[in-house]
N, C-alpha and C positions, 0 to 999 in steps of 0.2 A: 504494500500500500504506500503510495507517495505521501509526502508530508501534506500536500494540499488536500488529498482525499481524507487523510487522517484528521486534518483540522475540520473539514466539513462533517465528518462523522462525530467528532467531539461536539460540534455546534448543535447537531441534531439531538444528541443526548442532553446537552444543556437546556435546549428549548423544551424538551419533553419533561425534564425534571423540574424546571422553573415554572412550568404551568400548574403545578400542584397548588391547590388553594392554601393560603397562609393568612392567618389573622394578623392584621397590621397594627402595630402599636406606635403611632406617630409621636413625634414631639408634640407637646400641647400647643394650642393656639398662642398662648402667652410666650412659650419658648421660641416658636417660629417668629413671632413679632419681635422678640429680642434679637434673634438672628438677623432679621431684616434691618433693624435699627443699627446694629453693629456694621452690617454691610454698607449702609448708607453713610455712616460716620467714618468708615474706613478704619475701624478699630477692631481688634481681635474679639471674636465671639466665644462663648463657652463651647468647648469641643463636644459634639455629640458622640458618645462612646457606647459600645455594646449593641449597636443597632444590627438587626438582620435585614435582608434584602427588602422585605415588605415594609419594615419600618422606614428605611431610606426612601422608598418610592412614595410612601404616604406623606412623609415630611416634605419631599420635593414638590409634590402636588400642592400642598398648602403654601409653600414659599413661592411657587410660580404664580399662583393667583395674586399674591401681593405684588410680585415683580411686574406682572402684566398691567396692573392698575397704575403703575408708575412709568413703565417703559413702553407701553403699547403692545400691539399684537406681536406674537412670535414671527420671526422670519426664517426659522429653521431650528436645527438641533445640533448638539455637540456630542460626538462619541468620545468617551474618555477611557483611559486604561486599556487602550487597544495595542499598546506596545508592551511586550512582556517585561522589559526592564522597568517600566513605570508601574506595571502591576506588582512586581516584586517589591518596589519601594513602599507600597501601601498594603502589602500582604493580601492582595486580591488575586482571584483565579479566573476572573471574567471581566469583560468591559462593562461600562456603565454609560448612561446618557443624561443630558440636560437640555435645556431650551435656550435658544439664542433670540435676542430682541434687537430691533433695528438700531437703537441708540448705542449698542455695544460695538458696532462695526465702524471703523475709521478708514480714511483714505490712505493710500500709499504715501509714505514720507511723513506721516503724522509725527508731531512732537508731543510726547506724553510725559506727564509728571512721573518721575521714578517711584513716587509714593502713591500710585494710582489705586492702591487697595490696602487692606490690612496686612496681607501676606502676599505681595505682588511677585509675579514670576513672568518669564517669557519663554517661548518654545517655538520650534519650527513645526508648522502645521500645514494643512491644505483644506480648502473648501471645494465642494462640488455643487453644481446647481441641477436640481431635478427638472427634467423636461418631459417625463412620461410617468404617469402614476402606475404603470406596469412595474416600476421599480419595487413596489410593495410585494411582488411575487418573486423577486430576485433570489436565486439560489447560488449564483456564481458571480465572480467579478465581471465576466463577460456580459451577464444579464444587466448588471449595473451600468456598464459602459454604454449599452444601447438605450439607457434611460436618463442620461445626463447630457448636457450640452456645453458645460464649461467646467474647467478646473481652475481654481483661483489660488495663487500663492497667498499664504496667510501666516502672519506672526500672531499667535495667540498670546494674549496677556491675561492669564488666569489669576485668580485671587483665592487662596486657600482659606482665608477669612477667619480662621479659628485660632484659639490660643495655643494649641498643641497639634499642629498638622501631623507629626509622626504617629499620633494616636488615632488618626482617621483610618478606617477600613473602607472597603468598596462601598458598603452601605452608607457610611458617613460621607464619602465623596458624593454619592447620589443625593443625600439630604441637602447638601449645600449647592445643588444644581450644577454639580461637577466643576465648581469654581468659576463658572462663566462670569466674566467682568467686561473685558474689551478684546479687540483684535484688529489688526491692520491688514487690509486687503490690497493685494497687488493687482496688476492688469489681468483680466480673465484670459485664459488660453482656450480657444475653441477645441472641442473634443473631436477627434477623428475616430470614427467607430471601426477601427481596424485592429488586427492582432498586434501590429507594430506599435500603435499608440498604447494599447494595454500593456505591452511588454515594457515600454518606456516608463510608464507609471511604476511598474514593479521594480525596474532596475535603476531608476534615477538615483543620483547621489545628491542628498540635501545637505548643503554646507552652511553653517552658521558662523558669521564673522562679526566681531565687535571691534570697532575702530581699525578695521582692516586686518585684524589678527583672527585666525581660525579658533573658534571656541568649541565647536563640536561638529560632528557630521553623522548622517545616518543614510539609510537606503529606503526606497519605497517599500521593499519587502519587510522592513522592520515592523510594519503594521499588519499583523495577521497574515503574513506571507504575500499579501497584495493589498495596497491601501483601499481599494474598492471593496474588499471583504468587510471593512468596517461598516459599509452601508448594508451589506447582506446581514450582518449581525443586528444592526439597528432596526431594520424593518421587521425582523422576526421578533425582537424583543418588544417593539412598539405594538405589534399585533397582539401580543399576549395581554396588553393593557387596553386593547380595543382602539388603538391609534394607528395612523398611517401618514406617510409623507404625501405632500401635495405638489403639483407642478409649481415651480418657482422657489420651492424651499431650498435653503442652503444647508449643507451638512458639513460640519467640521469633522475631519477623519481621525484626529489624534496626533500624537507627538512623534516626530522623526528624530527628536533630539532629547537631551536631558532638560529638566526644568532648571532655569537659571534666574538669579535675582538681578533686577535692573539696578543701574547706578546712574546718578546724575552725570550728564555729559557723555554717556555711552551712545554711540551710533551703531545700530545693528543692521546687518544685511543678510538675507537668506536667499540662496540661489538653488535652483532645481536643475542640476546638470543632467542632461539627457532628454529632457522634454524639449519640444520645438522652441527654438529661440533661447533656451537656457534662461527662463524668466527669473526675476528677482523681486523682492519686496523689502522695504526699508522702514525702520522706525528709529527715532532719536528720543532719548530720555533727558529731561531737564531737572 
């Protein structure tokens, strides 16, 4: 069995087991309100500990209702913990997801306060734009490729927001909406629905530079063996909750690099070597 088939088999087992009903024990409304207040004040919130998956999902739902009232309708979703190295950091064995809102997305070359959150970080990421709702039936990366029309270089600026990020598990990451705070979008790259373009996404080298010096690098295959497999996982997990992607939704695929803290004066450039035109995206911190 190839690694790709083994991953798909594991995904099927995960979907089957995660579908079992579980009673959710959310954070209370007061605790979620306190989490939102800390998010808005950019101060560390009390760390939610000991949550199971259902607890995290229920808490995320409460938090997202409050965020939507302030940030407007969602524009897409964020798949997190899709890189095994990041999963290991948080002791998780599966991805998680959160919601993106329009006010979170910034233009290429944005200048951002280094203290943009309570626990600010930056990472190399990528967005895709959904062009066909058939994506909700996707089983493979090739299925996803036929249902998107843009890939977009993306520097994600997450905020772990809590007092003790190392104590977060996968459910805790879910509870804080996967740390969604801000992100900088580069110029969209039109999708070519060819095997060559799909292979380029898998094989691209993503290089992170700060002030011209290389800080980290990763490959497309660092995300679930192919970055579009993040969308395969996402649609299956959303379906479990009765949700689906819509045409025009943006999906953040996850991290191609380690999570790094911003510093005032740092200029970050991320390049996607191997994609057509070797696109780049930039952010500067003040």
